[in-house]
N, C-alpha and C positions, 0 to 999 in steps of 0.2 A: 258567637264565634270565640270571643275573648274568654267567656266562661268555660267553654269546652276545652280550650287550650290550657287554661289554668287547671282544670280538672285532670287533664292528661298529665300535666307536669306533677301534680300532687300524687297521682297514682304510680308514677314511674318507679319510685323506690320500692314499692311493693312488687312490681313486675320483676325487678332485679332479684329481690329476696325470694320470691315464690317459684321462679323458674326451675332452679335445681331441685327443690322439693317436689314439684310436679313431675319432673322427669324421673326422679327416684321412685316415686310411688307408681308411675307408669311401668317401671321395670321390676320392682320388687314389692313383696307384701310388707306392710308396715311392721309386722312382728319381727322382721329381720333386724330391726334396730334394737331389739331387746338383747343386751349383751349376754344374758344368761341362757339364751335360746340358740344352742349350737346344733340341734338335731337336723335342721334343714340343710346344713352343710355336709353332713356325713352321709352323702349319697353316692360315693364313688367318683366324685368329680375333683378337678384341680382345686376348687374352693375348699373341699374337704381336707385336702392335703395342706392347703394354706393355713387353715384353722388348726389342724393337728400339729403342724410344725411349731407354730407359735405357742400352742397349748403345752407341748413338751418342753420348749425352751423356758417358758415362764415357771414351770413346775420342777425343772431340773436343778437340784441344789448345787450341782457341780458345774453349772454352765458359767457362772461368773461373768466376766467381760467377753468371753469367747462367744462368737455368733454361731454356735453349733450346740447340739444336744447329744448326750450319750444315751438317752432313753429311746432313740430310734436308730436302728442299725447297730445295736450294741454288740460287742463292747467298743467298736471303733468310733461310733457316733456318726452324725450326719450334719453338715453345715445347713443352716437355715436357708441359704441360697438355693440348695438343691431340693428342698422340700416344697418348693413353690410358695414358701412363706414370705413375709414382708419384713426384712431386717430393720427397715426404718420404723415401721410400726412397732416392732419388738422393742426398740430402744426408747420409743415414746412411752410404751406401756410399762416397761420394766420398773420405774420408780413406784408405780402404784400396785405392784404385785401383791403385797400383803392385804390390800383393800379389795382385791378383785374376787368375784365368785369363782369356785373351782372349775366351772364350765364356761368361762368367759370366751366370747368371740367378738371380733371387731370388724368383720367383713362388711356389714351394712354401713357402718359409720365411715369406713375408709372410702366406700363408693360415694356417699353423700358429700363428704368433705372434698373429694376429688372433683365432683361436679361443680361445687362452689368455686374451687380454685381455677377450674377450667374457664368458667364464665368470667372470673376476675381477670385472668390474663387475656382472654379474648377482648374484654373491654379496654384493657390497657393498650392492646395492639391497635384498636380501631378508633379510640377516643380522639387522637390528634386530627383525624381526617373526616369524622362523621359530621354531616351537615345539620344534625339535630338530635334531640334526645331519642325520638322514636327510631330514627335510622341507626343510631348507635346500639340501642337495645336489640333491634331486629337483626342487625348484622352480627352481634355477639351471640344471639340465640342461634343463628344459622351456623356459626362456627362451633357451637356446642351440640349441634344436631347431626354430626356425622355418624352414620350407622356403624362405622368401625369402632367408635367409642362404646356404643351400646353392646356391640357384639362381643366385647371382652367380659361379659357377665360371668363367664365360667372361669375366668382367670383374672381376678379383679386387681391384682397388682398393676396390670397393664392398662387399667383405666386411668392411670396417671398421665393422660395426654397433656395435662396442664404443664408438664415439664417441657414438652415440645413447644408449646405456645410461649412459655417463659423464655426459652432459648431464642425463638424468633423475635420476641420483643427486645431482648438484649442486642441481637444482631442488627436490627434496623437503625440503631443509633451508632454511627461510626465511633464517636468519642467513647461511648459506654462500652462498645463491643471490643475495642482494643485494650481495655483495662482488664487484665485477667482477674482482678479482685472481684469483679462483678460475676464472673463465671464459677467461682468456687462453690457457691451454694447449689445452683442447679446441677452442676456436674456431680458433686458429692451426693446429693439426694437421688439423682438418677442411678448412680452406682449402687446405692443402698436399696433401691426399689426393684430394679430389674435390669439385666444386662442388655436387653434389646433397647430399652429406653436410653441407656448410656450410649450405645452406638449412635442413636439418632441425635441426641443432644451433642455428642462429641463431633458429629459431622457438621453441625451448624457452627459450633465453636471453631472447628478447624477452618471453615470458610472465613470466619471472622479474623482468624490469625493470618490467613493467606492475604486477605484484603489489607490488613494492617501492615504486613511485611512489605507488600508491593508499594503501598502509598507512603510508607514511613520516610521521614526526612533525616538522613544521616545514619551512620553506623551505630551510634550510641542508642538510638531509638530501637533499632533492630535487635541489638543485644538485650535490651530490656524486655522486648517482646519474647525473644527466645528463652530468656531466663524465666519469665512468667509462665510460658508454655511448658517448660521443663518441670516447673514446680507443680503445675496442674497434673501432668503425667505421673509425677512421683506420688501425688496424692491418690490418683486412681489406683496405682500399683499397690500402695499401702492399704487402701480400703479393700481391694480385691484379695490381698493376703489375709486380712482380717475376716473377710467373708468366707474364706476357705477355698477360693479358686486356686488352680495351679497344682492340684494333687495329681496322682497317677491314675489316669482314666484312659480307657481304650477309645479310639476313634469310632464313631457310630456310622460313618458313611451316609449320614442322612441329611447332609446339607441340601437345602432346596426341596426337601420332600414335600413341603407345604408352600409352594411358590404362589405367586400372584398370577391368575389367569389374565390374558390380554384383553378380555372383555369385562374385566372386573368392575370398572367404574359404572357401567349401566346394567350389569347382570346381578340381580338380587341373590342368585345362587339357590336360595330356599324359596319354595313357592309361597310360603306364608309371610315372607319378609317385605313384600311390596304389594300394595293394593292396586297398582297401575301397570307395572312393567312385568313381563313374563320372566320366569327364572329358567336359566339354561343349566342343566346338571353339569357338575364338575367332577373331576377325579377326586377320590376320597382325600380329605385334608385341604384341598384347594378351596373348596366351598366354605371352609371355616377360617383357617389361618390365612388363606389368601384372599379373604373377603375384603373388597374395597368399594362396595356399592356406595354411590354418593347420595342416593335418594332423589326422588323426582324434583323436590324443591330446589336442591342444589344443582341438579342437571339443568333446570330451567334458568337458574341464575347465570349460567355460562353464556347463552345467547343474549340475555338481557345486558350482561356486562359488556359484551362485544358491541352491541347496539349503542350503549351509552358511550363507549370509547370512541366510536366513529362520529357520533353526533355532537358530543360535547368536548371542548378542549380540557386538557389536564391542568389542574392547579399546580403551582410551583412545588408545593409540598409533595404532591403525588408523583411528579416527575423525579424528585429526589428518591422516593421510595423505590420506584422501579429500577432506577440506576443502581441502587443499593442491592436489590434482589438479584441483579445480574451476577453479583459475586457469589451468590448461593447456587447458581446453576451447575457448576461442576459437581458439587456434593449431591445435588438432587438427581443428576444424571447417573452417578455411581450408585446411589441408593435404589434407583429404579432398575438399573441393570441387575443388581443383586436380587431385588424383589422378584423379578420375572425369570431368573435363571435357575437351572437345576444342576444337581450332581450328575456326573456322567452315567451313573446307574439308571437314571431316568431319561435315557437317550430319546425315547419316543416323545418326551414332553419338553425337551430343552430347546433353547434358542441357538442360533449359530455359534460355533466355538469361539469366534473372535470376541463375542460379548463377554465371556468369562472363561478364560483358559482353564483346562483341566487341573493344572498344577496348583491352582488357587483353592480347589475344593477342600483339601485337608486343613488349610488355614481357616476356612470358614465352617469347619465341621459343626461348631456349636450353633450356627445359624440355621437351625432346622426349619423353623417357620420363617423363611426368607421373605415371604409376602408381606410380613408386618412392616418391613423397612420402607414401604411406600407411604407410611403415615405422614412424615414431614412434607412429602411432595404434595399430598392431598390437602393438607392444611395451608400450605403456601399457595396452592391453586385457588382455594376458596377465599383466602385472604385477599389475593390479587383481584379476584372477581368482585368481591364486595367493594374494594376501593374503586374499581371502574364503575360499578353501579352508583357509587356516591357522586358521580358526575351528573346524575340526573337532577332535575329541578327539585329544590328542597321540599316543595309541597307534595311531590310524588314518591320520592325515594323511600321514605319511611313506610308509607302504605304498601309500596311494591314489595319491599323486603319482608314486611309482616305477612303479606299474602303468601309469599314463597315459604315462609316458616310454617304457616298453616297447612300448605300443601305438603310440606315435608312430614308434618306430624300425621296427617291423614294417610299418606303413603306408607308410613312405618307403623301404623296402628297394629297390623298383624304381627309385626316383629315384637312390639311391646307385649302383646298378649302371649306370644310364645315364650318370651323370656320370663315374664311374670309367673307363668305356670311352673317354672322350675323351682320357685321358692314357695309354692303353695303349702308345702308341709310345715312351713314356719307357723302357720296359724294353729297347728295342733300342740305346739310347745312340747312335743315328745322328743326326748333325747335319743333313744335307741329304737329304731324301726325294724332293723334286721335282726337284732338280738335282744328282744324285750324280756327274756326270762331273768328273774332276779337272782338266780343261782350264779350267774356269771361273776358278780362282784366277789362273792366268797371264794370262788374257784381261782380267780386271778389274784386275789389277796394271798391265797395259800401257795402261790407259785413264786419261785425266785425270778424267773423271767418267762417270756412267751416266744414261741417260734412257730412259724407257718411252714408246712411241708406240702408242696414244694416251696422254695424260698420266694418264687415269683408270685406276688400277692395280687397281681392284676386279674387273676381268674375270678375273684370276688372282692373288688376293691372296697365296696361298701362294708362288707364283713370286716376286712382289715381295719378300716378307719374306726369302726365302732369298738372292736377289741382293743386297738391301740389307744383309743381315747380313754377307755377304762384303765388300761395298764398304766398309762402315764399318770393318771390321776392318783393311782395307788403306789406310784413310784416303782413300778415293775418294768424293767427294760424290755423293749421289743427287739428280738434278734434280727428282724427283717425291716425293710423300709421300701417305700415306693418313692423314688427320687429321680430327678432329672439326670443325674450321673451316679453310677455305682463304681466305687473304686476297685481296682484289681485286687487289692487286699481283701475286700469284702466278698468279691466273687470267689476267691480261693477259699475263704472260710465257709461260704455257703456250700461249696463242693465237698469240703470235709464233713460238714454237718450232714449232708445228704448221704454220704457213704456210711457214716456212723448209724444213721437212722435205718438204712437199708439192712445192715447186719444186726440190728437190734440193740446197739449200744446207746441206749437213751439216757439222757440226764434225768435222774430221779426227781429233781426239784423243778423241772421245766414243764410248762403246759404246752402241749403240741396241738396245733390246729391243723387238721388234715384236709387236703383237697378231696373233691368228690370221688376220684378214682385212685387215690393214693393207696398202694398196698400197705398193709399193716404187718409189722414184724411178728413172728410167731410168739404166742403166749402173751400178747399184749391186748388188754381189754379196751374196747372202744366205747365211749359214751356219746350219745347224740343229744344235743340241746339246740333247740330252734333249727333243727335240720342240719346242724353242723357236727361233723365227726371230730371228736377230740380224744386225746389220751391225757388223763388227769395226772398231775404230779403226785408222787407218793407222800403220804402224810408223815410228818416228823413225829417221832415218839416223844 
């Protein structure tokens, strides 16, 4: 018995080290970690836009310190924020630009590092309360096994759920939580990674400030808190300005288009995402952006936690944690209300009007995938359930949580297989799948810039990404961009370009990529390469 215990202790560091790697290889092909292997990303997905935006910014000689690139959406340019790229990753990679290969991508490494950071903060959260090494590892593993984390495979910036865990860890210590200096790093990093993560981290920070204000002794303490909070808000505003937010953009009217279904916690949504529970079809968008399935292992954790809570008394440390979490309830209630609510245009799907008044919809216009905002609620729920399970006898709790983690992995095996299939092309190490013809390079080099007609490139986003990847590499601006927000200025320019094209006033130095059914101006010759209709630029004499 002593020997087996000593062996388990000796193996525990390897268990911590190998878990993120094992999860990564369950989700992605190993070739995705090759930074020269970008072709698997250029498949018309958000990850392709993520890689393309960073590719353009790193190779844009005029970018400088501005977090925008003029090579996409030229001549006005596009903020990295709106290309689904990762501004934080851009700042990390920038000093190494001269050493990087021309087709560098970092999507795989971002995911792997995010998994390690996620496990690290899960461990920090649970370590003060775990009754043993195995219970700590299994609890942290369960906190890293939420299917919502894995479901962000198509938009990997949002796999930085470790920012949510970091904020929860700060929140739980009242002394640490009321010191705004501790919040600078997670809030700044969340701002640089993704706006949705900023909202979630800021909600937890706001709860910490509320608790500190209510419990502060004396006016001077409250003044210090208010000054620190104002400084944090000023930092967010400054970073948002640097990122390019605040331009002139039309309202989309899409708030809540991808809300969270009310059965999301036990509904896998996709028939291949659970080996045990049936999937109930959802309205388009809700099954993905509103996806909040917990997995069978975590669903079984809930009754186990309640059983332990009834049978075993709470330790003093646990009682303090639950009293502290009560301060978080207002933020969690608001986040849940936003997650399940809809814009008035989706009247057939929305909850009663008192939950979210119509006048708030324009203010929340950018919260299109409102279902995501439930993530902090889910992590808090799982964290609380693990704490309750820790009340079990020491000899049992580690084995029980390890068994639940095993059940979770078996339940999600189909999900892992489906996600891993999306990166299968990585093993070919082929950069261009849609446009393999070698003539493209010379054609794009001979152009001053490149334009798609019509300007909406979503008709064939894979084609756009491959053409844009080449153009950026050769320093040729793309007139078009697929972005989260298109400015009114760019929309007006696109309309002018379309009118010029229709009447045959083409730019002689421009390469035109035509849609399948785009009418061609009279006396203009069309060339077809890889099934793509193009109008070549005129050769300079």
